[in-house]
VEXDREN-2710 file (C-alpha; in Angstrom, 1 decimal):
% VEXDREN-2710
k/r/px/py/pz
1/MET/-18.2/1.4/19.1
2/SER/-16.3/-0.6/21.3
3/ALA/-12.8/-2.0/20.9
4/MET/-14.1/-5.2/19.6
5/GLN/-16.0/-3.7/16.6
6/MET/-13.1/-1.6/16.1
7/LEU/-11.4/-4.7/15.2
8/TYR/-13.6/-6.5/13.7
9/GLN/-14.5/-3.3/10.9
10/GLN/-10.6/-3.2/10.6
11/VAL/-10.9/-7.0/9.7
12/ILE/-13.6/-6.2/6.8
13/LEU/-11.8/-3.3/5.8
14/ASP/-8.3/-5.4/5.5
15/HIS/-9.8/-8.0/3.4
16/ALA/-11.6/-5.5/1.3
17/LYS/-8.3/-3.8/0.4
18/GLN/-5.9/-7.0/0.2
19/ARG/-8.1/-9.8/-1.4
20/SER/-7.1/-13.1/-1.0
21/GLY/-7.7/-16.1/-4.0
22/GLN/-8.5/-13.4/-6.2
23/GLY/-8.0/-14.5/-9.7
24/GLU/-9.9/-16.7/-12.4
25/LEU/-9.3/-20.6/-12.1
26/PRO/-8.2/-22.0/-15.6
27/ALA/-10.3/-25.7/-15.9
28/ALA/-12.3/-25.4/-12.7
29/ASP/-14.2/-27.8/-12.3
30/GLY/-17.6/-25.8/-10.5
31/GLU/-18.6/-22.1/-11.0
32/SER/-21.3/-20.4/-10.1
33/PHE/-21.9/-16.4/-11.0
34/GLN/-24.1/-14.4/-8.2
35/VAL/-25.9/-11.2/-8.1
36/ASN/-26.9/-8.8/-5.5
37/PRO/-29.5/-7.2/-7.4
38/THR/-30.0/-4.9/-4.2
39/CYS/-26.8/-3.3/-4.9
40/GLY/-25.3/-4.7/-7.8
41/ASP/-22.3/-6.4/-5.7
42/GLU/-22.0/-9.4/-7.8
43/CYS/-19.3/-12.4/-7.5
44/ARG/-18.0/-15.8/-9.7
45/VAL/-16.5/-18.5/-7.9
46/GLN/-14.3/-21.6/-9.1
47/VAL/-13.6/-24.9/-7.2
48/ARG/-11.4/-27.5/-8.4
49/VAL/-12.2/-30.8/-6.3
50/ALA/-10.6/-33.9/-5.9
51/GLY/-11.3/-36.3/-3.6
52/GLY/-13.8/-35.0/-1.9
53/THR/-11.1/-31.8/-0.7
54/ILE/-11.3/-28.7/-2.6
55/ILE/-7.6/-27.9/-4.1
56/ASP/-8.3/-24.9/-5.2
57/VAL/-10.6/-21.6/-5.0
58/GLY/-11.1/-18.1/-7.1
59/TRP/-12.8/-15.8/-7.5
60/THR/-13.8/-12.6/-9.6
61/GLY/-16.3/-9.5/-8.3
62/ARG/-16.9/-6.1/-7.7
63/GLY/-18.7/-4.7/-4.7
64/CYS/-18.9/-3.5/-1.3
65/SER/-16.3/-4.0/1.0
66/ILE/-18.3/-6.6/3.4
67/SER/-19.3/-8.8/-0.1
68/GLN/-15.3/-8.6/-0.6
69/ALA/-14.2/-9.0/2.5
70/SER/-16.7/-12.1/2.5
71/LEU/-15.0/-13.3/-0.6
72/SER/-11.2/-13.0/0.5
73/LEU/-11.8/-14.6/4.0
74/MET/-14.0/-17.6/2.4
75/HIS/-10.8/-18.4/0.3
76/GLN/-8.5/-18.2/3.5
77/MET/-10.9/-20.6/5.6
78/VAL/-12.0/-23.2/2.7
79/ASP/-8.8/-23.4/0.2
80/GLY/-7.3/-26.9/1.1
81/THR/-10.4/-28.3/3.3
82/ALA/-12.6/-31.4/2.8
83/VAL/-16.2/-31.0/1.1
84/ALA/-18.2/-31.4/3.8
85/GLU/-15.9/-29.1/5.7
86/ALA/-16.5/-26.3/3.9
87/GLU/-20.3/-26.6/3.7
88/GLU/-20.8/-27.2/7.1
89/LEU/-18.4/-24.0/7.6
90/GLY/-20.3/-22.3/5.4
91/GLU/-24.0/-23.0/7.3
92/THR/-21.9/-21.8/10.7
93/PHE/-21.3/-18.3/8.8
94/ARG/-25.2/-18.4/7.8
95/GLU/-26.2/-18.9/11.0
96/LEU/-24.1/-15.6/12.1
97/ILE/-25.1/-13.4/9.6
98/ARG/-29.1/-14.2/10.0
99/ASN/-28.5/-14.0/14.2
100/ARG/-29.1/-10.8/13.7
101/GLY/-26.1/-9.1/15.3
102/GLN/-26.2/-11.7/17.8
103/GLU/-22.8/-14.0/18.3
104/LEU/-23.2/-17.6/18.3
105/THR/-21.8/-19.9/21.3
106/PRO/-18.5/-19.6/21.8
107/ASP/-17.2/-23.1/20.1
108/ARG/-18.9/-22.0/16.6
109/MET/-17.5/-18.5/16.8
110/ASP/-14.5/-20.0/17.4
111/GLN/-14.9/-22.3/14.3
112/LEU/-15.7/-19.2/12.2
113/GLU/-12.1/-18.0/13.2
114/ASP/-12.0/-14.1/11.6
115/LEU/-15.0/-14.4/9.9
116/GLY/-16.7/-13.0/13.0
117/ALA/-16.2/-10.1/12.4
118/PHE/-19.0/-10.0/10.0
119/THR/-21.5/-10.6/13.3
120/GLY/-22.5/-6.9/13.1
121/VAL/-23.6/-7.3/9.2
122/GLY/-27.0/-9.0/10.6
123/ARG/-28.8/-6.2/12.4
124/TYR/-28.4/-4.6/8.9
125/SER/-30.6/-6.6/6.0
126/ALA/-29.4/-4.6/3.4
127/ARG/-26.2/-6.4/3.9
128/VAL/-27.4/-10.1/4.5
129/LYS/-27.0/-10.6/0.9
130/CYS/-23.8/-8.9/1.0
131/ALA/-22.1/-11.1/3.1
132/LEU/-23.6/-14.3/2.1
133/LEU/-22.9/-13.7/-1.9
134/GLY/-19.6/-15.6/-2.5
135/TRP/-20.7/-18.1/0.3
136/MET/-24.3/-18.7/-2.1
137/ALA/-21.7/-19.0/-5.1
138/LEU/-19.0/-21.9/-3.2
139/ARG/-21.8/-23.5/-2.2
140/ASP/-23.3/-23.7/-6.0
141/ALA/-19.8/-24.6/-7.7
142/LEU/-19.4/-27.4/-5.2
143/ALA/-22.7/-28.9/-5.9
144/GLN/-21.9/-28.4/-9.6
145/ALA/-18.1/-30.1/-9.0
146/GLN/-19.4/-32.8/-7.0
147/ALA/-21.7/-33.4/-10.1
148/ARG/-19.2/-34.3/-12.5
END
């Protein structure tokens, strides 16, 4: 295993243990519950949005280290950002995961910051949904919040 792969693995393990943003949000503007039927991972993502900005993101869930770390990093990356920016980041992350273990262009990898740790997940089709579960919930919760 290369030094970069070990670093990426450590980022995922750290976020799976020390979860950022875990907890319910009272009075959420949008909420989505998602389940990965293949492995049983599940999450609920709640958002509060004002003036086109995500003012708060909370999540609860259980599952493998990949799904939990992805939720934790998602929280860190989108909390306090513009909805459009969060949606663009989500699309870039989905592109990375579907890129079958290959990195994106350097500028796109820079945009992902620590989410780049999930590069190798795309090699394992059974793990793709684990990494994307929270992002699917975020997209749905944001759509609900914007429809209000």
